[in-house]
C-alpha positions as CSV (number, residue, x, y, z in Angstrom):
1,M,0.3,0.0,-0.2
2,K,3.0,2.5,0.6
3,N,4.0,2.8,-3.0
4,N,0.3,3.6,-4.0
5,E,0.2,6.9,-1.6
6,V,0.0,10.4,-3.4
7,K,-1.0,13.7,-1.4
8,V,-4.4,14.5,-2.4
9,P,-4.4,18.2,-4.1
10,S,-7.0,19.6,-1.8
11,G,-7.4,23.1,-3.2
12,R,-9.2,24.2,-6.3
13,L,-6.1,25.7,-8.0
14,S,-3.9,22.5,-7.5
15,R,-6.9,20.3,-8.9
16,L,-7.1,22.2,-12.0
17,S,-3.5,22.4,-12.5
18,K,-3.7,18.4,-12.6
19,M,-6.0,18.6,-15.2
20,G,-4.1,21.4,-17.0
21,G,-1.3,19.3,-17.0
22,L,-2.7,16.6,-18.4
23,A,-4.1,18.4,-21.1
24,S,-1.0,19.9,-22.3
25,R,0.8,16.6,-22.2
26,L,-1.7,14.6,-24.2
27,A,-1.6,17.7,-26.4
28,G,2.2,17.2,-26.9
29,N,1.6,13.5,-27.5
30,V,-0.9,13.9,-29.7
31,L,1.7,16.2,-32.0
32,F,4.5,14.0,-31.6
33,E,2.7,11.0,-32.8
34,G,1.1,12.9,-35.7
35,A,4.2,13.9,-36.8
36,K,5.7,10.1,-36.4
37,Q,3.1,8.8,-38.5
38,I,3.1,11.2,-40.9
39,S,7.2,10.9,-41.7
40,K,6.0,7.4,-42.5
41,G,3.0,8.6,-45.2
42,Q,0.4,7.6,-43.0
43,S,-2.8,10.2,-42.1
44,P,-3.6,9.7,-38.7
45,K,-7.2,10.9,-37.5
46,L,-7.3,13.1,-34.3
47,Q,-9.1,10.4,-32.2
48,Q,-6.6,7.8,-33.5
49,L,-4.0,10.0,-32.1
50,V,-5.7,10.6,-29.0
51,M,-6.2,6.9,-28.0
52,T,-2.5,5.8,-27.7
53,P,-2.0,3.6,-24.6
54,S,0.4,6.2,-23.8
55,N,-2.5,8.9,-23.5
56,I,-5.1,6.6,-21.8
57,G,-2.7,5.5,-19.4
58,H,-1.9,9.7,-18.2
59,V,-5.7,10.1,-17.9
60,A,-6.3,7.2,-15.9
61,E,-3.5,8.3,-13.5
62,K,-4.5,11.8,-13.3
63,L,-8.3,11.0,-12.6
64,S,-7.0,8.3,-9.5
65,Q,-4.7,11.2,-8.3
66,L,-7.9,13.4,-7.8
67,R,-10.0,10.9,-6.2
68,G,-13.5,12.1,-5.9
69,A,-15.4,13.7,-8.7
70,A,-13.1,13.2,-11.2
71,M,-12.4,9.5,-10.2
72,K,-16.4,9.2,-10.2
73,V,-16.8,10.5,-13.5
74,G,-14.9,7.8,-15.1
75,Q,-16.3,5.2,-13.0
76,M,-19.6,6.3,-14.0
77,L,-18.5,5.9,-17.7
78,S,-17.2,2.7,-17.3
79,M,-20.2,1.4,-16.0
80,D,-22.9,3.1,-17.9
81,A,-21.3,3.6,-21.4
82,G,-20.6,-0.1,-21.6
83,D,-19.3,-1.3,-25.1
84,L,-20.0,2.3,-26.8
85,V,-16.2,3.4,-25.7
86,A,-12.9,2.3,-27.0
87,P,-11.9,-0.8,-25.6
88,E,-8.9,0.4,-24.3
89,L,-10.8,3.5,-22.7
90,A,-13.3,0.9,-21.0
91,E,-10.2,-1.1,-19.4
92,V,-8.8,1.9,-17.9
93,L,-12.0,2.9,-16.9
94,A,-13.0,-0.2,-15.2
95,K,-9.2,-0.3,-12.9
96,L,-10.6,3.0,-11.5
97,R,-13.3,1.0,-9.5
98,S,-10.5,-0.7,-7.6
99,D,-7.4,1.3,-7.9
100,A,-7.5,4.4,-6.1
101,K,-4.6,6.1,-4.5
102,V,-4.3,6.5,-0.5
103,M,-3.4,9.7,1.6
104,P,0.0,9.6,3.0
105,H,0.3,9.3,7.1
106,K,1.4,13.1,7.1
107,Q,-1.7,14.0,5.4
108,L,-4.1,11.6,7.3
109,T,-3.2,12.6,10.6
110,T,-3.5,16.3,9.6
111,L,-6.8,15.8,8.7
112,L,-8.0,13.6,11.8
113,V,-6.5,17.0,13.9
114,Q,-8.8,18.9,12.0
115,Q,-11.7,16.6,12.0
116,W,-11.4,15.4,15.7
117,G,-8.8,17.8,17.7
118,R,-5.4,16.6,18.8
119,D,-6.8,14.2,21.3
120,W,-8.2,12.6,18.4
121,L,-6.7,9.3,19.5
122,A,-8.0,9.1,22.6
123,P,-11.3,7.2,21.8
124,F,-9.3,4.4,20.6
125,A,-7.6,1.5,21.7
126,Q,-5.9,0.9,18.5
127,F,-6.1,3.0,15.0
128,E,-4.5,1.6,11.8
129,L,-3.0,4.1,9.8
130,R,-2.5,2.2,6.9
131,P,-6.3,2.1,5.5
132,F,-7.5,-1.5,4.4
133,A,-9.8,0.0,1.7
134,A,-9.3,2.9,-0.9
135,A,-12.3,4.2,-3.3
136,S,-13.3,7.2,-4.9
137,I,-13.9,9.9,-2.5
138,G,-12.4,8.2,1.1
139,Q,-10.4,5.5,2.5
140,V,-11.3,3.1,5.5
141,H,-9.4,2.2,8.7
142,L,-9.6,-0.4,11.2
143,A,-9.7,0.7,14.9
144,Y,-10.6,-0.7,18.2
145,L,-12.4,0.9,21.1
146,D,-11.2,0.2,24.5
147,T,-14.1,-2.2,24.8
148,G,-12.5,-4.8,22.2
149,E,-15.0,-3.5,19.2
150,K,-14.0,-3.3,16.1
151,L,-14.7,-0.4,13.6
152,A,-14.2,0.6,10.3
153,V,-13.6,4.1,9.7
154,K,-14.3,5.7,6.7
155,I,-12.3,9.0,6.3
156,Q,-13.2,11.7,3.1
157,Y,-10.2,12.5,1.2
158,P,-9.6,16.6,1.8
159,G,-11.0,19.1,-0.9
160,V,-13.5,16.3,-2.3
161,R,-17.0,17.8,-1.4
162,D,-15.8,21.6,-2.5
163,S,-14.8,20.5,-5.8
164,I,-17.1,18.1,-6.9
165,D,-18.7,20.5,-9.6
166,S,-15.3,21.7,-10.6
167,D,-13.6,18.4,-11.0
168,I,-16.4,17.2,-13.1
169,D,-16.6,20.1,-15.6
170,N,-12.9,19.6,-15.9
171,V,-13.2,16.3,-16.7
172,A,-15.4,16.7,-18.9
173,T,-13.8,19.6,-20.7
174,L,-11.0,16.9,-21.2
175,L,-13.0,13.9,-22.5
176,K,-14.4,15.9,-25.2
177,V,-11.8,18.1,-26.1
178,S,-9.8,15.0,-26.9
179,R,-12.4,13.2,-28.3
180,L,-12.2,10.0,-26.0
181,I,-15.5,9.7,-25.8
182,P,-18.0,9.1,-28.8
183,A,-20.9,12.1,-29.5
184,N,-23.5,9.2,-29.1
185,V,-22.7,9.0,-25.5
186,K,-24.9,11.5,-23.6
187,L,-22.1,12.8,-21.6
188,D,-23.9,15.8,-20.1
189,T,-26.7,13.7,-18.6
190,L,-24.4,11.4,-16.8
191,L,-22.1,13.9,-15.4
192,A,-25.5,15.9,-14.4
193,E,-26.3,12.5,-12.5
194,A,-22.4,12.3,-11.2
195,K,-22.5,15.7,-9.5
196,A,-26.2,14.9,-7.9
197,Q,-24.8,11.6,-6.8
198,L,-21.5,12.6,-5.4
199,H,-23.0,15.5,-3.2
200,N,-24.9,13.0,-1.2
201,E,-22.1,10.7,-1.3
202,A,-19.7,13.0,0.3
203,D,-22.2,14.0,3.0
204,Y,-21.6,11.4,5.7
205,H,-24.4,12.4,7.7
206,F,-26.6,11.5,4.9
207,E,-25.3,8.3,4.5
208,A,-25.6,7.8,8.2
209,D,-29.0,8.3,7.8
210,Q,-29.7,6.4,5.0
211,I,-28.4,3.5,7.1
212,A,-31.0,4.1,10.0
213,L,-33.7,4.4,7.0
214,Y,-32.5,1.2,5.6
215,Q,-32.4,-0.4,8.9
216,Q,-35.5,0.1,10.0
217,Q,-37.1,-1.2,6.5
218,L,-35.1,-4.4,6.9
219,G,-36.0,-4.9,10.6
220,D,-34.9,-8.0,11.7
221,N,-34.3,-9.8,8.3
222,P,-32.4,-12.8,9.0
223,H,-30.4,-12.7,5.7
224,F,-28.4,-9.9,6.1
225,I,-26.5,-7.7,7.9
226,V,-26.1,-3.8,7.8
227,P,-23.3,-2.4,9.8
228,K,-24.2,-0.1,12.7
229,V,-23.2,3.8,13.0
230,Y,-21.3,5.4,15.7
231,S,-22.6,8.5,15.9
232,A,-20.3,10.2,18.4
233,L,-17.4,9.3,16.5
234,S,-18.9,10.5,12.8
235,N,-19.4,13.8,11.2
236,N,-20.0,15.0,7.4
237,S,-16.1,14.0,6.5
238,I,-16.0,10.7,8.7
239,L,-18.4,7.9,9.3
240,T,-17.4,5.5,12.0
241,M,-19.1,1.9,11.7
242,Q,-19.0,-1.6,12.9
243,F,-16.4,-3.7,11.1
244,V,-18.6,-6.8,10.0
245,E,-16.4,-9.7,9.1
246,G,-16.9,-11.1,5.5
247,T,-15.6,-12.4,2.2
248,P,-16.0,-10.8,-1.0
249,I,-19.3,-11.7,-2.5
250,E,-17.3,-12.9,-5.6
251,S,-16.0,-15.7,-3.5
252,V,-19.3,-17.3,-3.3
253,A,-18.6,-18.4,-7.0
254,Q,-16.5,-21.1,-5.7
255,A,-19.2,-22.4,-3.4
256,S,-22.0,-25.4,-4.1
257,Q,-24.8,-24.6,-6.9
258,E,-27.3,-24.4,-3.9
259,V,-25.3,-22.1,-2.0
260,R,-24.8,-19.5,-5.1
261,N,-28.6,-19.8,-6.0
262,L,-29.4,-19.1,-2.7
263,V,-27.2,-15.9,-2.4
264,A,-28.3,-15.0,-5.8
265,S,-31.9,-15.0,-5.1
266,R,-31.8,-13.7,-1.8
267,L,-30.2,-10.4,-2.9
268,M,-32.8,-10.5,-6.0
269,E,-35.6,-10.8,-3.4
270,L,-33.6,-7.8,-1.8
271,C,-33.9,-5.9,-4.8
272,F,-37.8,-6.1,-5.6
273,K,-38.5,-5.4,-1.5
274,E,-36.3,-2.4,-1.8
275,L,-38.5,-1.3,-5.0
276,F,-41.8,-2.3,-4.3
277,E,-41.9,-2.3,-0.6
278,F,-38.9,-0.3,1.2
279,K,-39.4,2.5,-1.4
280,L,-35.3,2.9,-0.6
281,L,-33.1,1.8,-3.4
282,Q,-29.1,1.4,-2.5
283,S,-28.3,2.3,-6.1
284,D,-24.7,1.2,-6.7
285,P,-24.5,-2.5,-7.1
286,N,-20.7,-2.7,-7.0
287,F,-19.9,-5.8,-6.0
288,A,-17.2,-4.6,-3.2
289,N,-20.6,-3.7,-1.6
290,F,-21.9,-7.1,-0.9
291,Q,-19.7,-9.5,1.4
292,Y,-20.9,-12.9,2.6
293,Q,-20.3,-15.0,5.7
294,A,-20.1,-18.6,5.1
295,D,-20.5,-19.6,8.5
296,S,-24.2,-17.6,9.4
297,E,-24.9,-17.6,5.5
298,K,-26.0,-14.0,5.9
299,I,-24.8,-11.5,3.4
300,V,-23.0,-8.0,4.6
301,L,-24.6,-4.7,2.8
302,L,-22.1,-2.0,2.5
303,D,-22.1,1.7,1.5
304,F,-25.1,3.5,1.5
305,G,-24.1,6.8,0.0
306,A,-26.0,6.2,-3.4
307,T,-29.4,5.3,-1.7
308,R,-32.3,6.9,-3.2
309,S,-35.9,7.2,-2.4
310,I,-38.3,5.8,-4.8
311,S,-41.6,7.6,-5.2
312,D,-44.9,5.4,-5.0
313,K,-45.5,6.4,-8.6
314,L,-42.3,5.0,-9.9
315,A,-42.5,1.8,-8.2
316,Q,-45.9,1.1,-9.7
317,G,-44.7,2.0,-12.7
318,Y,-41.8,-0.5,-12.8
319,Q,-44.2,-3.1,-11.0
320,Q,-46.6,-2.9,-14.1
321,L,-43.8,-3.1,-16.8
322,M,-42.8,-6.4,-15.3
323,A,-46.4,-7.5,-14.4
324,G,-46.8,-6.8,-18.4
325,A,-43.2,-8.7,-19.4
326,L,-44.8,-11.5,-17.2
327,K,-48.2,-11.8,-19.2
328,H,-46.0,-11.1,-22.2
329,D,-48.3,-8.4,-22.6
330,K,-46.7,-5.2,-24.5
331,E,-49.2,-3.0,-24.7
332,Q,-49.3,-2.9,-20.6
333,M,-45.6,-2.4,-20.7
334,A,-45.8,0.5,-22.9
335,A,-48.6,2.0,-20.7
336,A,-45.8,1.5,-18.0
337,A,-43.3,3.4,-19.4
338,Q,-45.3,5.7,-20.3
339,Q,-46.0,6.5,-16.9
340,I,-42.3,6.3,-15.7
341,G,-41.3,9.1,-18.0
342,F,-39.9,7.3,-20.8
343,F,-41.4,8.6,-24.4
344,Q,-41.8,12.2,-25.4
345,D,-45.4,12.9,-26.9
346,A,-44.5,13.0,-30.4
347,I,-42.0,9.7,-30.4
348,D,-41.7,7.5,-33.4
349,P,-43.8,4.4,-33.1
350,A,-41.3,2.3,-34.4
351,H,-38.5,3.4,-32.2
352,K,-41.1,3.4,-29.5
353,Q,-41.4,-0.6,-30.0
354,L,-37.8,-0.9,-30.2
355,I,-37.8,0.2,-26.5
356,I,-40.5,-2.2,-25.3
357,D,-39.0,-4.6,-26.6
358,I,-35.4,-3.9,-24.7
359,F,-37.8,-3.9,-21.6
360,Y,-39.3,-6.8,-22.7
361,Q,-35.8,-8.7,-23.4
362,A,-34.4,-7.2,-20.2
363,C,-37.6,-9.0,-18.3
364,E,-36.4,-12.4,-19.4
365,P,-35.5,-13.8,-16.2
366,I,-39.0,-12.9,-14.9
367,Y,-41.0,-13.9,-17.2
368,F,-39.0,-17.3,-17.6
369,D,-40.7,-20.4,-16.7
370,G,-38.5,-21.9,-13.7
371,E,-35.0,-21.4,-12.7
372,Y,-33.3,-18.9,-14.8
373,D,-29.6,-20.0,-15.6
374,F,-27.7,-16.6,-15.4
375,G,-24.5,-18.5,-16.3
376,Q,-25.4,-19.5,-19.3
377,S,-27.7,-16.6,-20.3
378,T,-26.5,-14.2,-23.4
379,L,-29.0,-11.2,-22.0
380,A,-26.3,-9.0,-20.9
381,K,-24.6,-8.7,-24.5
382,R,-28.1,-9.1,-26.4
383,I,-29.3,-5.9,-24.4
384,T,-25.8,-4.1,-24.9
385,E,-26.3,-4.7,-28.5
386,A,-29.8,-3.7,-28.9
387,G,-29.0,-0.7,-26.9
388,K,-26.2,0.4,-29.3
389,A,-28.8,0.0,-32.0
390,M,-31.0,2.4,-30.3
391,S,-28.6,4.8,-29.6
392,T,-27.7,5.5,-33.4
393,Q,-31.5,7.2,-33.0
394,Q,-30.5,10.1,-30.8
395,N,-33.2,12.5,-32.0
396,E,-35.7,10.1,-31.0
397,W,-34.4,9.2,-27.5
398,H,-35.8,10.9,-24.3
399,T,-33.7,10.7,-21.4
400,P,-35.6,9.0,-18.5
401,P,-35.9,9.9,-15.0
402,T,-32.6,9.9,-13.0
403,D,-34.1,7.6,-10.9
404,A,-34.9,5.1,-13.4
405,I,-31.4,5.2,-14.7
406,F,-30.5,4.3,-11.3
407,I,-32.9,1.4,-11.0
408,H,-32.1,0.0,-14.1
409,R,-28.1,0.0,-12.8
410,K,-29.0,-2.0,-9.9
411,L,-31.2,-4.5,-11.6
412,A,-28.4,-4.7,-14.1
413,G,-26.2,-5.4,-11.4
414,M,-28.2,-7.8,-9.6
415,Y,-28.1,-9.8,-13.1
416,L,-24.3,-9.4,-13.3
417,L,-23.8,-10.6,-10.2
418,A,-26.1,-13.7,-10.9
419,A,-23.9,-14.2,-13.8
420,K,-20.7,-13.8,-11.9
421,L,-22.0,-16.7,-9.4
422,K,-23.4,-19.3,-12.2
423,A,-26.6,-18.9,-10.1
424,K,-29.8,-20.5,-11.2
425,V,-32.8,-18.1,-10.0
426,N,-36.6,-18.6,-10.0
427,V,-37.1,-14.9,-10.4
428,G,-40.8,-14.9,-11.9
429,E,-41.5,-16.6,-8.3
430,L,-39.7,-13.7,-6.5
431,F,-41.6,-11.6,-8.6
432,S,-44.9,-13.0,-8.2
433,K,-46.0,-11.6,-5.2
434,Y,-45.9,-8.2,-6.6
435,R,-47.5,-9.0,-10.0
436,E,-50.7,-7.5,-8.6
């Protein structure tokens, strides 16, 4: 971890200079590569010059150093743009989901003194200065109270909260000017979502409130664990929680078929509960947000910064959409999609049908008779291909409500996790209690 330490630039000017230095370096590389190819009698296109492995590497490096908003843009693009971005850039963006740099000890202790005072260590019997996890807006440390209670202390990187909007605007300019993102990716929509979500995620009071709400809705459900928050040791930049033992959810892929099926089924069932009962959605399906306890057979749920409230109208729209798919009733699905907010008044009928067909495909596990074999399914590839075909008709596309985008991401995440575990799940049965 030591070699992965880089001081986080906390001021706006220092953060901007990081991006400015990157832009200059990219421009220099483009001129050099262009001259080299022209000298060989080639006529390179600008995007080919920009998309060299060297330039892509520089983009990834700078985003990971800035953390926060800049890194979140990379993460959101890697999840949302899918096959629309060049494979080289997609690979680099995917790495950003887990390759955050960490703060040096000196910067960390300065931050702890600012947040907790000079005697910040007093409540703890032990505090590990080396984090055991690092992400886009903070890093997580292990600590122990005098009582022996084991804690996970999430500490936000300095400057993240104040620089969200400017960081995202800087990255947007870079991506547009360098043409690293194709024109048919709706970058502005993604960036607006990134800003709104990050402002919530950067407020740890908000996350603590969401955890309390979620625990209230979950009640005494025996299949899940949500870590408790230590409010006296938390503020809007530090979130102190119970440390819950668990192994990465992907490790379940090595378990028996029965266990794999059970874990995927419980997560799928929880997703339906969030949407139709809790009206509260933990909208980030990153695999790192789920862990498994083999001995207790419980699933640990982590990271509630991206939790969103779901309106009754939206929940009802998705209930009708899925119920329509279960009955193979595309007219009901169209009416439900209209209620959710997918169609403009003057949408082309053929394009409208294309969208309904994609929704129908996405509901395949729901209307499938019996256990759906996610490990053998080609569903993700088929939906991606259909989406790419639709993205060529940009003038017809109406961006859905933001909450709908996050619902789709959560459902897609559950599908991907079930596929990763090679699980077989009777999704139709899980949904059946909500069909009316």
